[in-house]
N, C-alpha and C positions, 0 to 999 in steps of 0.2 A: 504493501498500501505506500504510493505517495504522500507526501508532507502537503496538508490540506492550503491551499491558494492562500484563506486569507491569515494564515500564520507566516506565512512566508513572504507576502506582504507588510504585513504589519508588524511584525513580533521577528522576523531574523534578516537582518541586513548583511549578515557575517556567511562568507559564503561557506565556511569552514564549517561553522552550528549547523547550516541548512543540510550539507552532507551528512552530519553526525546524525540529526533527525528524520533524513530521509532512508539512512543505514538501519536507525532505530525501528522505525514504521515499516521494514520490510522483514526484519526479522521476528515480530510477534505475531500472533494468530488475530486473523480478521475481529474476532469479539474482543481482544483486549484493545486493537488497533479503533476498532469502531466507539469504544468507552472514552479511549483517549481522545480521540478524533472531539467528541461531543463534550469532554473536557476543556481540552484547548478552544474548544468554538465559544465556549461561558466567559474564559478568561478572556479573550480576544475580544467579543464585545463588551464585555465589564469595563476594560480597560481605554477602551476607543471610545464609551460613550462615555465616560465618567466625567463630571462639572468641573474637574481640575484638569491642567495638562501636567502631561506626562513623559518624559524624555529620559530613553538610556544612552548611553554612550559607552566604545569601550575604553580597554587602557591606551589604545591608539588614535582615540577621537572618533572612529568612525558611530555615526550613529546607528544604533541597532534600532530603535523604537522610538516613534513621535505620534502621540495621538492627535484625534481631533479638536481638544480644546488648544493643544500647543500649535497647532496648525494657523488656529484663531488670534492666538496671542501675539503667536510671531510673524503671523503672516507671510508663510511658507507652504508651498504647496511641493507634502512627501511624495506624489506618486512618481513612481519610477525610478528618484534618484537615491538609489542604492549609494551613492558615493559619495555622499553629504557627509560631511565634518561638522560638530559644532563649531568649531572656528570659522567654516566657512557662516554657519546661519548667525552669529555675532556679528559676522561685518554686516549685515543685510540692514543690523538693527541699532540705534544708538545706542546703550547702554550705560545707564549710569546709575551710581550709590546713594543713598538718601542725603547725604550729605554735598549731593552733587560733581564727587568724582567719578572721573570714567571707570568703568568697571572692567580692572583689565584681569589678566589669567590669574594672577596671584590672589586676586578676590573674588573669582569666581567660584560658586560654591561647586560646581559640577567638576571642576578641576582640583579645589581642595578636595572633595569626596575620593576623587582619583590618587592626587599626592600627598595626601598629609595622614589619609586615611580615619577621616573623621568626620561626622554630621556637619552641616552647617549651613547657617540660613542667613540670608538677605532680605532685605528691601529693595528693588531693583525696578531704576524706570526704564523704559524702553519709548525711544521715539524713533519714528518713523523718517527715513532719509526723504521719501518721495514728499510724503502730506504736513511732517514737521509733527504730526498728532502726537500725546504722550499719554502714555500708560502707565502705573504701577502696577507691580505684581509681587507676591511674596513668593522667594526662591530658595526653596529646601532640598539640600541634595545630601545625598549619603552612600556610603562604597557597599557593594555586594560582593561577598569574599566566594569563593569558591574550595572545592573538597580541599586542593592543595595548601591552602589557607590564604592564597594570594589575591589581592582585589581583580574581580575578571570584569566589573562593568561598575560604573556609578552612574546612580538614578535621583533624580529631581523630579519633585511637585513643583509646579506653580501655578499660582492661583490671581484671579485680578482684584487688586486692592486698591483701584482708582478713586470710588465712590468713599472708600474710610479713607484713604488719604488726604480727600477733600475735606471729609469732614472734619479731620484733626487739623488742618490747616486753617479752617473755618473758626473753630474752638481757640487754637493759638492764637488768630489773630485779634479775636473779642476779649482774651485774657490779656493780653499786651496794648488793646487800639481803643481810644476813646471811640466809639460808634456815630458819634453826632459829627465832630472835627475830622475824624479820622488820623488824628495826632497819639502821639504815646501817652499811658495812663500815667498811674503815682509810680505803680510797682517797674516801669520801665525808668522811670527818671531816678528811681534810688539807686538801682541796678546801677544804672549808667554814672550816676555820681558818685558811687563807690567806687567805682573802675577810676573815675577821673583824678580823686582823691592820688588814688593807689599809684597812678602814673606820675601827678605834682611832686608825691613824695621820692618816687625815684630819679625824675629828670629835673627837680628844681624849679617847677614852673608854678605857674596859680592856675586855679579856676574859680568862676563866680557863679553864683544861682541866682538868679533874678526871679522873684514872686511878683504877679501882675493881676490886679485885682479890677476889672471896669467899675467906672465910675458910675453911678446912679442906673444899670442896667435894669433892675427893676421898674425902673419907669418904663424902657422898653416893652417889657411884657404886659405892665397895666394899660398901655396906650394903645399898642398894636400888637397883643395877643402872644402866644409863648411860640407860635410857629414862625409870624418873624423874627421872636426873641432866637429862636434856635440857626434860624437863616443867618443872623446877625453874628453868631457865636462862629459858627463855621467861617464867617467871611475874616474875622478876627484872626481865627488861626491860619489863614491864610496868610494874610497879611505879615503876622510873628514869623511865619517860615520863610518869610522872601527876605527878612531883614537879616536874617544869620546865616552861618557858614553849615554846608552839609554836614560836619561834623559836629553840631551842636546839636541840642536834644532841645525839641518843645513839646510841653506836654499842656494838658486840659486834667488839673487836678481837683475843681471843685466847678458848681454850677457855672459861674462867670471869672472864677480863677485859674489862671495858667500861671507855668514855671517854666522857666528857660535855663539849660546846662552850657555855660561857657566854658569846656575846657581846654586843656592846654595853652595859656593864656603866656606867652616867652616875652613879651615886653616887659621892662624893668618899671613902665609906667601904667599896670593896671587899672589903677582909677581912670584915666584918660581914656584908655580901651574901651573898658566897659562902659563910663558915661557915655561916650560915642554912641554906643549902640542902644545904651537905654534913650537917649533922644531920638534915635532914627524909630524906636519901636513907639514912643509917646507921638511922636508927629502922626505916624502911619496908620497909627490903630484911633487917634483923633480927627480923621479924616470923615466926611461923612457917608455913611453907606446907605445903599437903596436896597430896601427890603421890603416886599409882598406890595411892589409899585408905588412904596411912600419913601421918605427920605428919615434918616434919621441918625443920632450922634453919638456918641461915649466917648469918653476920654480913660486913661488907662494912670493909675497909681501901681508903682512898681518898689519893691523893695528888695536890696541887695547885700547879696552878704560874699565875703570873699577868702576864701581856701588861701593860705592857712592864717591867718589873724583873724578871720570872725569865726573860726571852729575845726575842730580835727574831726569831724565824721558827719554824713551825711544828715542826721537828725536834727544836728545843732545848725549845722548852716540853713536847712530850711527854717526852722524857728526862728532863726535870727534875722532872717530875710524876710519871713512873713510879719514880724514885730517890727521891721523899718517899714515895711509896706502899712500898716497899721498908720504909723506916724506920721506919712504921707497923707493920709485917710483926715486925720486928725487935724494937718498942716493946710487944708485948701486941695487937697487932689491933683490930678493931673500933673503930676513931677516925678521924680525919682530919687533917692536917699539911702545909704549906703550905711549897713549897721554900725560899722564903728565910728563914723561920724555920731552917732548917738551917743555914745559910751562916751566917747570925748568930751561931750556936753555936760554930762552928767556932774 
């Protein structure tokens, strides 16, 4: 009895293995061969119809088996392509790891299973050369040992996780981003401020924190409504971003309160540098806005603390900048003030 077509087409891409199978089938009686035929048919259909991708490669990188789900994931036509290797398939798709690095051979789970003889899992992004479409898949590979104790194959299971990764990215953005303005939130500000302080310690530079509150913002909500107020806040956020460097952090930390981190200030005249930025911000924020088809105006009160003279950690710097901002409010609004100036006048 000859080896069934569906087995030779889907399971055995290696001529030596095919010959062994054919020899085995010819040596058994018809009843045994028929039962084995049925059993192999079940396995073949089960693997080919599995909802996850399955790949089997030999130690020489030859493709021994690829199921239908893998064809769809990798955009690959397996029919009649008996000389295909995994290396050739890799060339057809752009593969990256979750951190954005190319999926090189030493990071490829199928090769790790072969060469290092251990199970390996990775989240891999596949990008089409033709369409640029990106898909994420979970890629788990493990070695298969023969009776001799040597690895005879590497098997990988692939599962499309694009929806999961999209949801994860969305949740991450929600955790670090203010949904109204698109600015970073207090968590990001605190983290970036800690890193800025550490860099300032190493490099003997300064960093500054500006806490800004909009003057009489409640009146905007009362007169124009909350939708207009939200629109104005979003526009304020865009104006703030336009006045600082790409390396600076602009965050919304309260209803109408913003904070700006200016790291890595190397100038010996830190006060002049920060004062100029604060003047620009006050001027930009104070320009009349058009919201909901109407004109509205606010001004900004800014309190400033500078590392290292105004605090040695992020909590102290934020608290002292907030105190300076409150003093600006008391003193007439629409201005800025440094925390260390308050202390000198006490």
